[in-house]
Backbone as numpy.savetxt, mean C-alpha at the origin, in Angstrom:
# Nx Ny Nz CAx CAy CAz Cx Cy Cz
75.09 31.82 -33.82 73.88 31.22 -34.38 72.81 31.10 -33.29
71.62 31.40 -33.68 70.55 31.27 -32.67 70.37 29.81 -32.26
70.12 29.66 -30.97 69.92 28.30 -30.46 68.65 27.71 -31.02
68.83 26.49 -31.50 67.65 25.79 -32.01 66.79 25.31 -30.86
65.57 25.54 -31.03 64.64 25.06 -30.00 63.84 23.90 -30.56
63.72 22.91 -29.79 62.97 21.74 -30.25 61.49 22.08 -30.25
60.81 21.64 -31.26 59.38 21.94 -31.31 58.65 21.33 -30.14
57.63 22.04 -29.71 56.83 21.51 -28.61 56.10 20.26 -29.05
56.23 19.29 -28.27 55.57 18.02 -28.57 54.16 18.06 -28.03
53.24 17.94 -28.92 51.84 17.93 -28.50 51.37 16.51 -28.26
50.62 16.31 -27.27 50.10 14.96 -27.04 49.20 14.54 -28.17
49.19 13.27 -28.49 48.34 12.81 -29.58 46.88 13.14 -29.31
46.19 13.50 -30.38 44.77 13.84 -30.23 44.01 12.66 -29.70
43.14 12.91 -28.81 42.33 11.83 -28.23 40.97 12.41 -27.87
40.02 11.55 -27.75 38.69 12.00 -27.37 38.73 12.50 -25.93
38.00 13.54 -25.66 38.02 14.07 -24.30 37.55 13.04 -23.30
38.18 13.10 -22.14 37.82 12.14 -21.08 36.37 12.37 -20.66
35.56 11.32 -20.69 34.15 11.52 -20.32 34.03 11.90 -18.86
33.12 12.82 -18.63 32.88 13.22 -17.25 32.16 12.11 -16.51
32.54 11.99 -15.28 31.89 10.97 -14.47 30.46 11.39 -14.19
29.53 10.53 -14.53 28.12 10.86 -14.34 27.74 10.72 -12.88
26.94 11.64 -12.45 26.41 11.53 -11.09 25.46 10.35 -11.03
25.49 9.61 -9.96 24.60 8.45 -9.86 23.14 8.87 -9.97
22.38 8.11 -10.70 20.96 8.41 -10.86 20.26 8.31 -9.51
19.39 9.24 -9.21 18.68 9.19 -7.92 17.88 7.89 -7.83
17.76 7.42 -6.63 16.99 6.18 -6.43 15.52 6.42 -6.74
14.89 5.36 -7.18 13.47 5.48 -7.51 12.65 5.87 -6.29
13.11 5.43 -5.10 12.37 5.75 -3.89 12.29 7.26 -3.66
13.33 7.97 -4.05 13.35 9.42 -3.89 12.26 10.07 -4.74
12.10 9.57 -5.95 11.08 10.10 -6.85 9.69 9.73 -6.36
9.54 8.49 -5.88 8.24 8.04 -5.37 7.81 8.89 -4.17
8.76 9.18 -3.28 8.43 10.01 -2.12 7.97 11.40 -2.54
8.64 11.97 -3.52 8.23 13.29 -4.01 6.88 13.21 -4.71
6.65 12.15 -5.46 5.37 11.99 -6.16 4.22 11.87 -5.17
4.46 11.16 -4.09 3.40 11.04 -3.09 3.01 12.41 -2.55
4.00 13.24 -2.26 3.71 14.57 -1.73 2.89 15.38 -2.73
3.23 15.28 -3.99 2.49 16.03 -5.01 1.08 15.48 -5.19
0.94 14.16 -5.26 -0.38 13.57 -5.42 -1.28 13.94 -4.24
-0.73 13.88 -3.03 -1.53 14.18 -1.84 -1.95 15.64 -1.82
-1.05 16.52 -2.25 -1.33 17.95 -2.16 -2.25 18.44 -3.28
-2.12 17.87 -4.48 -2.80 18.44 -5.64 -3.76 17.48 -6.34
-3.76 16.19 -5.97 -4.59 15.23 -6.68 -3.88 14.69 -7.90
-4.49 13.68 -8.49 -3.85 13.03 -9.63 -3.83 13.92 -10.86
-4.96 14.55 -11.16 -5.07 15.33 -12.40 -4.12 16.51 -12.40
-4.02 17.21 -11.26 -3.23 18.44 -11.23 -1.74 18.22 -10.98
-1.37 17.01 -10.62 0.05 16.75 -10.38 0.81 16.74 -11.71
1.89 17.50 -11.76 2.73 17.55 -12.96 4.08 16.92 -12.65
4.59 16.19 -13.63 5.88 15.54 -13.43 6.99 16.57 -13.24
6.82 17.76 -13.81 7.80 18.82 -13.57 7.90 19.13 -12.08
6.73 19.17 -11.42 6.73 19.48 -9.99 7.30 18.33 -9.17
7.02 17.11 -9.60 7.60 15.95 -8.92 9.12 16.01 -9.03
9.61 16.29 -10.22 11.06 16.37 -10.43 11.68 17.46 -9.57
11.02 18.61 -9.51 11.54 19.72 -8.72 11.60 19.34 -7.24
10.55 18.70 -6.77 10.52 18.31 -5.36 11.59 17.25 -5.07
11.81 16.35 -6.02 12.80 15.29 -5.83 14.22 15.78 -6.08
14.36 16.97 -6.67 15.68 17.49 -6.96 16.36 16.83 -8.14
15.55 16.43 -9.13 16.11 15.76 -10.31 15.55 16.42 -11.56
16.16 16.10 -12.69 15.61 16.55 -13.97 14.38 15.73 -14.31
13.47 16.35 -15.04 12.24 15.65 -15.39 12.54 14.37 -16.16
13.55 14.41 -17.04 13.88 13.22 -17.80 14.31 12.05 -16.94
14.84 12.34 -15.75 15.26 11.27 -14.85 14.07 10.43 -14.41
12.91 11.07 -14.27 11.73 10.31 -13.87 11.42 9.22 -14.88
11.57 9.55 -16.17 11.24 8.59 -17.21 12.22 7.43 -17.27
13.37 7.55 -16.62 14.29 6.42 -16.53 13.72 5.33 -15.64
12.83 5.73 -14.74 12.27 4.77 -13.78 10.79 4.49 -14.02
10.06 5.50 -14.51 8.61 5.36 -14.62 8.16 5.88 -15.99
7.41 5.04 -16.67 7.02 5.35 -18.05 6.09 6.55 -18.14
5.19 6.68 -17.19 4.22 7.78 -17.22 3.68 8.02 -15.81
2.74 8.94 -15.70 2.22 9.32 -14.38 1.45 8.17 -13.74
0.74 7.38 -14.54 -0.01 6.25 -13.99 0.93 5.23 -13.34
2.04 4.94 -14.02 3.01 3.99 -13.47 3.63 4.55 -12.20
3.87 5.84 -12.17 4.41 6.46 -10.96 3.42 6.37 -9.81
2.14 6.60 -10.10 1.13 6.47 -9.05 1.07 5.03 -8.55
1.18 4.08 -9.44 1.21 2.67 -9.05 2.36 2.41 -8.08
3.51 2.99 -8.35 4.65 2.82 -7.46 4.39 3.43 -6.09
3.69 4.56 -6.06 3.35 5.19 -4.79 2.44 4.27 -3.98
1.43 3.71 -4.62 0.50 2.80 -3.92 1.25 1.59 -3.40
2.12 1.03 -4.24 2.88 -0.14 -3.81 3.75 0.17 -2.60
4.37 1.32 -2.61 5.30 1.65 -1.52 4.57 1.88 -0.20
3.32 2.34 -0.25 2.60 2.68 0.97 1.85 1.51 1.58
1.16 0.73 0.76 0.22 -0.25 1.31 0.55 -1.68 0.92
1.02 -1.89 -0.30 1.21 -3.26 -0.79 2.12 -4.10 0.11
3.22 -3.55 0.67 4.06 -4.40 1.54 3.30 -4.99 2.71
2.39 -4.21 3.31 1.59 -4.73 4.42 0.72 -5.89 3.97
0.08 -5.76 2.81 -0.80 -6.81 2.31 0.00 -8.08 2.01
1.14 -7.93 1.35 1.95 -9.10 1.00 2.49 -9.78 2.25
2.92 -8.98 3.21 3.46 -9.54 4.45 2.40 -10.36 5.18
1.21 -9.82 5.28 0.18 -10.53 6.02 -0.29 -11.76 5.26
-0.37 -11.66 3.92 -0.78 -12.83 3.15 0.16 -14.00 3.38
1.48 -13.73 3.34 2.45 -14.80 3.59 2.36 -15.31 5.01
2.14 -14.40 5.97 2.03 -14.81 7.36 0.80 -15.67 7.59
-0.32 -15.31 6.96 -1.56 -16.07 7.13 -1.42 -17.48 6.57
-0.69 -17.61 5.47 -0.51 -18.94 4.89 0.38 -19.85 5.73
1.36 -19.26 6.40 2.32 -20.08 7.12 2.13 -20.14 8.62
1.22 -19.36 9.17 1.08 -19.29 10.62 0.33 -20.50 11.17
0.75 -20.92 12.36 0.06 -22.01 13.05 -0.82 -21.46 14.18
-0.90 -20.14 14.29 -1.73 -19.55 15.33 -3.21 -19.65 14.99
-4.03 -19.19 15.91 -5.48 -19.28 15.71 -5.92 -18.23 14.69
-7.04 -18.51 14.06 -7.60 -17.56 13.09 -8.03 -16.28 13.79
-8.52 -16.39 15.02 -8.92 -15.20 15.75 -7.73 -14.28 15.99
-6.60 -14.87 16.38 -5.40 -14.06 16.59 -4.93 -13.43 15.28
-4.97 -14.20 14.20 -4.56 -13.68 12.90 -5.41 -12.48 12.49
-6.71 -12.62 12.65 -7.61 -11.55 12.27 -7.35 -10.30 13.12
-7.13 -10.51 14.41 -6.83 -9.38 15.28 -5.54 -8.68 14.90
-4.52 -9.48 14.54 -3.25 -8.89 14.14 -3.39 -8.10 12.84
-4.13 -8.64 11.90 -4.27 -7.97 10.61 -5.01 -6.65 10.78
-6.11 -6.67 11.52 -6.86 -5.44 11.73 -6.05 -4.42 12.53
-5.28 -4.90 13.49 -4.44 -4.00 14.26 -3.41 -3.31 13.38
-2.78 -4.07 12.48 -1.81 -3.48 11.55 -2.50 -2.51 10.59
-3.71 -2.84 10.19 -4.44 -1.96 9.29 -4.69 -0.60 9.96
-5.04 -0.63 11.23 -5.25 0.63 11.93 -3.94 1.39 12.09
-2.86 0.67 12.38 -1.58 1.32 12.61 -1.03 1.94 11.33
-1.16 1.23 10.21 -0.46 1.64 8.99 -1.38 2.21 7.91
-2.68 2.13 8.11 -3.60 2.70 7.13 -4.47 3.78 7.77
-5.27 3.38 8.75 -6.21 4.32 9.35 -5.49 5.49 10.01
-4.41 5.22 10.72 -3.69 6.26 11.44 -2.69 7.02 10.56
-2.49 6.57 9.35 -1.45 7.16 8.49 -2.01 8.32 7.66
-1.54 9.55 7.89 -1.99 10.66 7.05 -1.65 10.45 5.58
-0.52 9.76 5.32 -0.12 9.52 3.93 -1.12 8.62 3.21
-1.49 7.54 3.84 -2.43 6.62 3.20 -3.81 7.26 3.10
-4.22 8.00 4.12 -5.50 8.69 4.04 -5.50 9.68 2.88
-4.36 10.28 2.61 -4.27 11.18 1.47 -4.50 10.47 0.15
-3.95 9.27 0.02 -4.16 8.50 -1.20 -5.62 8.08 -1.33
-6.23 7.68 -0.23 -7.65 7.29 -0.28 -8.53 8.49 -0.64
-8.21 9.65 -0.12 -8.95 10.86 -0.49 -8.83 11.11 -1.99
-7.63 10.93 -2.52 -7.41 11.11 -3.95 -8.27 10.14 -4.75
-8.31 8.89 -4.32 -9.08 7.88 -5.05 -10.57 8.20 -5.04
-11.08 8.60 -3.88 -12.50 8.93 -3.78 -12.84 10.11 -4.69
-11.95 11.09 -4.74 -12.23 12.31 -5.49 -12.07 12.13 -7.00
-11.14 11.28 -7.43 -10.76 11.30 -8.83 -10.95 9.99 -9.59
-11.36 8.94 -8.91 -11.46 7.65 -9.60 -12.51 7.67 -10.71
-13.53 8.49 -10.58 -14.55 8.54 -11.63 -13.98 9.11 -12.93
-13.18 10.16 -12.81 -12.60 10.78 -14.01 -11.34 10.06 -14.49
-10.72 9.31 -13.59 -9.50 8.59 -13.95 -9.65 7.14 -13.51
-10.44 6.36 -14.25 -10.68 4.97 -13.83 -9.40 4.14 -13.78
-8.37 4.53 -14.53 -7.13 3.77 -14.49 -6.47 3.87 -13.11
-6.71 4.99 -12.43 -6.17 5.15 -11.08 -6.85 4.18 -10.12
-8.18 4.08 -10.20 -8.92 3.14 -9.37 -8.54 1.71 -9.69
-8.29 1.41 -10.95 -7.91 0.06 -11.34 -6.56 -0.32 -10.74
-5.63 0.62 -10.71 -4.33 0.35 -10.09 -4.52 -0.02 -8.62
-5.34 0.75 -7.91 -5.56 0.48 -6.49 -6.28 -0.86 -6.29
-7.24 -1.14 -7.15 -7.96 -2.42 -7.03 -6.99 -3.59 -7.21
-6.15 -3.49 -8.23 -5.24 -4.59 -8.55 -4.12 -4.73 -7.51
-3.59 -3.62 -7.08 -2.41 -3.65 -6.22 -2.74 -3.84 -4.74
-3.92 -3.38 -4.31 -4.22 -3.39 -2.88 -5.49 -4.18 -2.55
-6.59 -3.84 -3.23 -7.87 -4.41 -2.82 -7.91 -5.91 -3.02
-7.59 -6.39 -4.21 -7.68 -7.83 -4.48 -6.74 -8.64 -3.60
-5.45 -8.28 -3.47 -4.59 -9.04 -2.55 -5.08 -8.97 -1.11
-5.62 -7.82 -0.70 -6.12 -7.70 0.67 -7.32 -8.59 0.93
-8.26 -8.63 -0.01 -9.43 -9.50 0.15 -9.01 -10.97 0.17
-8.03 -11.31 -0.66 -7.54 -12.70 -0.68 -6.93 -13.07 0.67
-6.22 -12.14 1.31 -5.63 -12.42 2.61 -6.72 -12.63 3.66
-7.77 -11.83 3.63 -8.86 -12.02 4.57 -9.55 -13.36 4.34
-9.70 -13.77 3.09 -10.32 -15.07 2.82 -9.48 -16.21 3.39
-8.17 -16.07 3.34 -7.30 -17.09 3.93 -7.60 -17.25 5.42
-7.78 -16.13 6.11 -8.06 -16.18 7.55 -9.43 -16.80 7.81
-10.42 -16.42 7.01 -11.76 -16.99 7.19 -11.74 -18.50 6.93
-11.05 -18.92 5.89 -10.96 -20.36 5.60 -10.27 -21.10 6.74
-9.23 -20.49 7.27 -8.51 -21.11 8.39 -9.44 -21.25 9.60
-10.22 -20.20 9.88 -11.12 -20.25 11.01 -12.24 -21.25 10.84
-12.76 -21.37 9.63 -13.81 -22.36 9.38 -13.27 -23.77 9.47
-12.06 -23.98 8.96 -11.47 -25.32 9.00 -11.18 -25.77 10.43
-10.82 -24.81 11.29 -10.49 -25.17 12.67 -11.72 -25.20 13.57
-12.85 -24.71 13.06 -14.05 -24.67 13.87 -14.20 -23.39 14.68
-13.29 -22.45 14.52 -13.40 -21.18 15.26 -14.52 -20.31 14.70
-14.68 -20.31 13.39 -15.64 -19.41 12.74 -16.77 -20.20 12.10
-17.93 -19.58 12.05 -19.04 -20.15 11.31 -18.83 -19.91 9.81
-19.45 -20.73 9.03 -19.40 -20.52 7.58 -20.50 -19.53 7.20
-20.09 -18.36 6.79 -21.04 -17.29 6.49 -20.72 -16.70 5.12
-21.58 -15.79 4.69 -21.35 -15.12 3.40 -20.21 -14.10 3.48
-19.63 -13.95 4.66 -18.51 -13.02 4.80 -17.35 -13.43 3.90
-17.23 -14.72 3.62 -16.15 -15.14 2.73 -16.37 -14.59 1.32
-17.62 -14.49 0.89 -17.91 -13.93 -0.42 -17.71 -12.42 -0.43
-17.89 -11.80 0.72 -17.78 -10.34 0.81 -16.89 -9.97 1.99
-15.60 -10.25 1.92 -14.71 -9.90 3.04 -14.56 -8.40 3.25
-15.10 -7.61 2.30 -15.13 -6.16 2.52 -15.83 -5.82 3.83
-16.78 -6.70 4.23 -17.53 -6.46 5.46 -16.60 -6.37 6.66
-15.53 -7.15 6.64 -14.62 -7.20 7.78 -13.84 -5.90 7.95
-13.59 -5.20 6.87 -12.78 -3.99 6.96 -13.62 -2.71 6.83
-14.93 -2.87 6.62 -15.79 -1.69 6.42 -15.68 -0.68 7.56
-15.66 -1.09 8.83 -15.54 -0.08 9.90 -14.24 0.72 9.81
-13.15 0.08 9.36 -11.88 0.80 9.21 -11.99 1.86 8.12
-12.63 1.51 7.01 -12.82 2.48 5.93 -13.72 3.62 6.40
-14.75 3.28 7.17 -15.63 4.32 7.72 -14.84 5.27 8.62
-13.88 4.73 9.38 -13.05 5.57 10.24 -12.20 6.53 9.41
-11.66 6.04 8.29 -10.85 6.90 7.42 -11.71 8.04 6.87
-12.92 7.71 6.40 -13.80 8.75 5.85 -14.17 9.75 6.94
-14.45 9.25 8.12 -14.79 10.14 9.23 -13.65 11.12 9.49
-12.43 10.61 9.54 -11.28 11.45 9.83 -11.03 12.47 8.71
-11.31 12.07 7.48 -11.12 13.00 6.37 -12.15 14.13 6.37
-13.38 13.80 6.78 -14.48 14.75 6.66 -14.67 15.59 7.92
-14.76 14.93 9.08 -15.07 15.67 10.31 -14.07 15.39 11.42
-12.95 14.76 11.08 -12.01 14.34 12.12 -11.44 15.48 12.94
-11.23 16.65 12.34 -10.67 17.77 13.10 -11.66 18.31 14.12
-12.94 18.27 13.79 -13.96 18.80 14.71 -14.41 17.74 15.72
-14.46 16.49 15.25 -14.90 15.40 16.13 -13.93 14.23 15.99
-12.78 14.32 16.62 -11.78 13.25 16.50 -12.28 11.95 17.11
-11.83 10.86 16.52 -12.19 9.53 17.02 -11.15 9.06 18.03
-11.61 8.35 19.05 -10.71 7.61 19.92 -10.42 6.29 19.20
-9.34 6.25 18.45 -9.10 5.10 17.58 -8.81 3.82 18.34
-8.26 3.92 19.55 -8.04 2.71 20.34 -9.37 2.06 20.70
-10.30 2.87 21.20 -11.61 2.34 21.57 -12.38 1.90 20.33
-12.25 2.66 19.25 -12.95 2.33 18.02 -12.45 1.00 17.48
-11.14 0.79 17.50 -10.59 -0.49 17.03 -11.11 -1.65 17.86
-11.14 -1.48 19.18 -11.64 -2.55 20.04 -13.09 -2.90 19.71
-13.90 -1.87 19.48 -15.30 -2.11 19.11 -15.40 -2.80 17.76
-14.55 -2.40 16.81 -14.53 -3.02 15.49 -14.21 -4.51 15.61
-13.13 -4.84 16.32 -12.73 -6.24 16.44 -13.79 -7.06 17.15
-14.39 -6.53 18.22 -15.44 -7.24 18.94 -16.64 -7.50 18.02
-17.01 -6.48 17.26 -18.15 -6.59 16.35 -17.93 -7.70 15.32
-16.74 -7.73 14.74 -16.44 -8.72 13.71 -16.39 -10.13 14.30
-15.72 -10.29 15.43 -15.58 -11.63 16.01 -16.92 -12.18 16.48
-17.78 -11.31 17.00 -19.11 -11.79 17.42 -19.91 -12.31 16.23
-19.68 -11.72 15.07 -20.39 -12.19 13.89 -19.81 -13.45 13.30
-18.53 -13.70 13.56 -17.87 -14.84 12.93 -17.78 -16.08 13.82
-17.60 -15.87 15.10 -17.27 -17.01 15.96 -18.44 -17.98 16.07
-18.07 -19.23 16.06 -19.07 -20.29 16.16 -19.58 -20.37 17.59
-20.88 -20.63 17.73 -21.44 -20.80 19.07 -21.08 -22.19 19.57
-21.09 -22.39 20.88 -20.69 -23.70 21.42 -21.50 -24.87 20.88
-22.75 -24.63 20.47 -23.60 -25.72 20.01 -23.56 -25.92 18.50
-22.89 -25.02 17.79 -22.89 -25.13 16.34 -21.94 -26.23 15.88
-22.19 -26.84 14.70 -21.31 -27.89 14.20 -19.87 -27.42 14.04
-19.66 -26.14 13.70 -18.31 -25.66 13.49 -17.50 -25.68 14.78
-18.19 -25.50 15.93 -17.47 -25.45 17.19 -16.90 -26.80 17.59
-17.37 -27.85 16.96 -16.86 -29.18 17.27 -15.49 -29.43 16.69
-15.00 -28.48 15.88 -13.66 -28.64 15.31 -13.76 -29.15 13.88
-12.62 -29.33 13.24 -12.61 -29.78 11.86 -13.21 -31.18 11.72
-13.85 -31.41 10.60 -14.47 -32.71 10.36 -13.43 -33.79 10.19
-13.78 -34.98 10.60 -12.88 -36.12 10.44 -13.55 -37.14 9.55
-12.75 -37.82 8.75 -13.29 -38.88 7.88 -13.40 -40.21 8.61
-12.89 -40.21 9.86 -12.96 -41.47 10.59 -14.38 -41.74 11.00
-14.76 -42.96 10.95 -16.11 -43.36 11.34 -16.16 -43.68 12.82
């Protein structure tokens, strides 16, 4: 008799084991790629397909982190400049140093991380070129960088006036005046910097001297006497 063979036992049907998903790329990776695209092509011409290709991810992955191109641009601005503004604002509120030192530190950091930074200059070039056609881009920069930055400068001016270091001037209403030479340096470098480079160390020194001469109280002014006292 032929030998009986036991039927092959098949394992019970089950759903296939799910493949382990590769970890989603960090948002910082996408932001870094977006910055390169925005700087190279401008806001209008930048395509999310190109950002995805540069970041090495699928286009759909971008939408996991950023709703649209405007939100992605906002993230780029935040990553480049906003940390400096937030850091200085907190430092200005809690510092016991002089207002003159604070102002010098803030302007020094601005030159180090904005004026000297090709990345930030690229974003500023983009804003100058495209803000008229894309007002939402300018609004992002105003909200994320300009307003917090002006507020930080006002903190320093208020501190200087309260201590008697600075005169009370209209500069508090228009703190843009304090940073105007730095913006002029950025424009200079974008337009003619390759042909006529600036000595940024000397330029910064002149900028700081110019600002402090306009702000500092003279020895005979009421502000130089120090903060007012209610004592009779």
